[in-house]
N, C-alpha and C positions, 0 to 999 in steps of 0.2 A: 778262505773266503776272499773275494775279489774286492779290492779297494783302490782308490785313487790317491796318488802321492804327488805332491807339488814338486815340479822340477826346480833345480837351482836356477836355471835360465830357460826361457822359451826355446823350444826345439826348432831349429831352422829346417831340418830334414822333414819334420812332421808338418811344418807350415806348407812345404811344397807337396808333400804326399796327401794332405788332407783333401784337396779337390779330387784326386784320383780315388781315394777311399770312398768319398761320397758318390762318385759316379758308379763305382763297382757295386755299392750297396743299393743304389737306385736300380741298376740292372737286375740284381738278385731279387729285389722286391717285385720288379716287373714280372719276372718268371713266375713267382708265386701268384701274382694277380692274374696273369693270363691263364694259368692253370685253373684257378678258381672260377674264371669266366668260361671254362670249357674250351679254351683256345689252345692250339699247339704252340708252346713258347717259342720254338725255333722258327716257325712260320711267322708268328707275330713279330719277332725281332727282325726277321728278314724284311717284313713289310715296313716296319718302323724305322730301321736304321740303314738298310741297304738299298731297297728299291728306290727311295727318293733320289739317290745319287747315281743311278745306273745310266742315266741319259744326260746329254748336254743340257737339255732344258731343265732337268732336275738340278744339276750343278748350278745353273744360272739362278734358279729359285732359292737355292741354299745361300748364295752370295747376296741375293736381293734382300732376304729376310734378315741376314746378319747385319746389313748396313745400318739400319736404325738402332738395333740393339747395341752394336759396338760404339756408335756415336754417342748415344745416351750414357752408356757405361763409362766411356772415357771422361765425360764431363762430370759425372757423379763422383768418380774416383778422386778427382781434384779436391772436392769438399770432404769426402770421407776420410782422406788422409789427415785433414785438420780437424776432425770431429765436427764437421758442419754437415748436417743430415738433411739433404734435399730429397724429399720423397715425392715431389711434384713434377718430375720430369715428363710425365704423361700430359699434364696441362700445358707445360712449356712447349712440348712437341705439337700439341694442338694449336697453340697460338702461332707458332712458326708456320704451320700449314695454312692458317687463316691469312696471315699477313702476306706470305709469298704467293698464295693463291689469289689474293686481292689484287696484287700487282698484275698477274697474268690476266685476270678478268678486266682490269682497267685498260689494258692495251690488247684487245682481242685480235686486232689486225696487224699487230707489230711483227715484223720479221727481222728486226735488227739483232746484232750480236749482244747488245747490252741487256736484253730482256731477262734472259736466264740468270746472269750475274746479279741483276737488280732483285730478282726473286730470292736468290740465296742470301743476299745481304739483308733484305726485309725480314725473311724468316729468322735469321740469326738475331737480329736486333729485337724482334718481337719476343723471342725466347728469353733474351736478356732482360727486357722490360718486365716480363711476367715474373721472373726470378728476383727482380729488384724489389718487388713488394714484400716478400718475407725477409729480404736482407734489410730493408729499411725498418720494418717492424721489430726485427731482432735487435738491431744496433740502437734503435731509438727507444723502444719500449720493453726490450728484453722478452719479447714473446717467443714462443717455440716455433722455429722454422719447420719443424716436422709437421705440426698441425696446420700452420698457415699454408705451406706449399701443398699439402694434401687437399685442403679444402678448395684451394684455387683450381684443382684438377676438375672439379664438378662445375665450377663457374665457367671454365674454358669450354667444357662439353656443352653446356647450355647455350653459350654464345654461338658456337658452331651450329648447333641445332636451329637456333633462331635465324641465322643467316641463310642456311640452305632450305629452310621452310618458308622464308620470307623474302627479303630484298635481293638475295643472290640466286634465288631458285631459277632454274632454266625454264623459260616460258614454253619451250618446245619439248620439255622432258616428261610429258604425260603425268604431271603433278608429283613426280618422284622428288624426294628431298635431296636434290643434287644441283650443282651449278652446271654451266656450259662446259664443254670440253675445252681444255687449254689449246692454244695454237701450237703448231709444230716447233716454233721458236722457244716455247716455254717448257719443252720436254727435254729431260736429260738424255743425251745420246746413249745408244746401246754400246756396251763394252764387248759383249760376246754375241756374235751373230747367231740367230736362231733361238735366243733366249730373251728374257726380259731384264737381265742384269745390266745395270747402267754404270756410268763412270763414278757414281757416288761411292762405290766400293773402293775405287782407287784413292778417292778423297779421304776415306776412312783410314787407309794405310798411311797416308801422309800426315793426318792428324794424330795417329798413334805414335809416329816418330816424333812429332813435335811435342806430344804429351810426355814422352820419355825424356826429351831434352829439358822440358820445363821441370819435371820432377827430380831429375838426377843431376842437372848441371846448373840451372838458374838459382840465384839467391832467393827469389820469391818462392820457388818450390821447396828449397831447404827450410825457409822460414815457416812454411805451412806444415811440413813434416815435423819440425820441432814442436810446433804448437799442438799437433795432435798427439805426439808421444810424451811430451813433458811440458804441460801448460805452465807450470811454475817456473821452469827454466826459461821458457819463451817470454814470460812476463818479466823476469829478472833481466833478460837481455834487451828488453824494450821493444819486443815485437808487438805490433798493434793487432789486437784481437779483432777489432772492427774491420780493419783492412783485410784480414784473412777471410772474414765472413762475406764481405762484399765480393772479393775475388773468387771465392769458392762458388757462390751462388750465381754470379754472373757468368763464370766459365761453364758451369753445368747447364745453365739456362741457354747459353749460346749454342752449346752442342746439341741440346734437345730440340731447339728451334730449327737448327740446320737439318736434323733428322726428319723433322716434320715436313719441311719443304722438299727434301729429297724423296720423301714417300709420295707426296701428291704430284710432284713434277716427274715422277718415275713411272711406277706401275699403275697408279690410279689415273692420272691425267686430268683430274677434276677434284672438286671438294664434294663430299657427301657427309651424311650425319656421323659416320664412323671412319676416321682416317687411320686408326691404330687399333690392333686387337690387344693392346696392353703392353706395347713395347717399353713404355717408360717405366712400368712396374717391373717387368721381367729384367730390365737392365740393372736393377739393384742386385738381383741374384748373379747376373753376369759380372758385375764389378767385384763382388766378394769371391766369386768362384775363380776369377782371374787374379786374386790376391792384390787387387788394386794396382797391378803392373800392366802397362800398355800391351806387352806381348801376351801375357796371361789373359787379358781382357779380349784380345782378338780371337784366341783359341776358345775361350769360354763362350764368346758370341757365336762362333761357328757351331758349337755344341748345342746351344740354345736354339739356334735357327733350325738345326736338325730335328729338335724336339717338336717345333711347330710343323715342319714338313711331315714328320712321321705321324703326328697326330691326324693331319689331314688325310694321309695315305691309309691309316688304319680305319678312319671313318668310312672311306670309299670301299676298301677291299675287304674289311672284316666286320663292317657294321658296328664298330665300337662307338660309344658316345663321344661328342666333341670335348667333354670334360676330361678325357684321357690326357690331353696336352697339359692342362693345369695340374692334374694329378702328378705327372712326372716332374713338372717344375717345382711343385711343393715337396715332393720327395727329395729332390736334389738339394733344395735349401735346407730341409730338415736334417738330412745326413751331413751336410756341410757344417752346419752349426754344431752338431754332435761331434763330428770328427775334429773340429777346431778345439774342442775341450782338451784333446790330447797334445796340443801345442804347449800348454802350461802344465798339464798333469800327465803322469805315466801310470798305467795300470800295474798293480802289484798283487800277487797272490799270497795271502797270509794263511797259515794253518790256524784253524780255530782252536783257541785256548779254552779248555773246559772250565766252567764256572765252579768256584769252590762252594761246597755245600754250606748252607747257612748254619748247620749244626756244628760244622768244623770250627766255626769262628767263636763258638761258645766256650767258656772256660771249663776245664775238666771238673768233674764232680769232686767236691771236697777241696778244691784249690783255694788257697787263701785269697 
């Protein structure tokens, strides 16, 4: 019979292999799923994973969708390493889009160099401010940052809906819930000609490098890792838990807010009722799939971006439902959590030992 035996120490090799195992199992399950739906699995996977990247425009869309995913995941990873669980990156992304978009709408005729940097700063600060709410409540009243940050996602969405339906609605927009288009000075420049990919992706790579420096070189990063791995040792060393909570939530809020303004100042060019298809939630999967390491997060963000693109391609070319994207994301997370079990445990095959008969345990007849 198959059983699990606890390892003497967590397996470093399995920690690296776990995301690869999860991706392979996701693909295998996809083959079964497409077969049950009456689709040719080879054709389906060609449409899902190959066709989106066959053209320059497709490659640009790949990088475009990866940008907010990687940005949010880099920020979340800072907190996750210290066991600070920010689940509200989607709301912080929305607030960043609102604040940065508000700057663009306040100066519709501006053509100065300072407008786009001001939008990026406003979006970053707004994300930090929205993340400061769960940080304050956690450090002051010991509330759960998981619940508070999650509930704030819905408040942010309602605030955005109020603005685009009300005071910020475009008077010439035929009553659609959207703002005016931003001016050219408020749009991120294109990085690859013939695509929509902008220089926000280059900014992502810079921030990934800075994230590595923070986590691997700085004392603050070391302090947060110790707090996550050994809270008792961190307390004995005098590391402030409250400082770690504030730093983790503000960093993740800043990254999510920056992702929000990069999204609306890039492909969208205006605010409307939905600025994100769930990038803030998908970034949680990206962070864990990348093992909370900046390089791993970049690679995982590219994979998750391909799932978004493949889902759109499958809807158009194979008439599959839009839920196929969420299904593959869920499968990836499920198999990742299952594979992570093998980091601490190893499978063992044990031969079944026959149970002794209950009669054999009785004393022999006539025994004293």
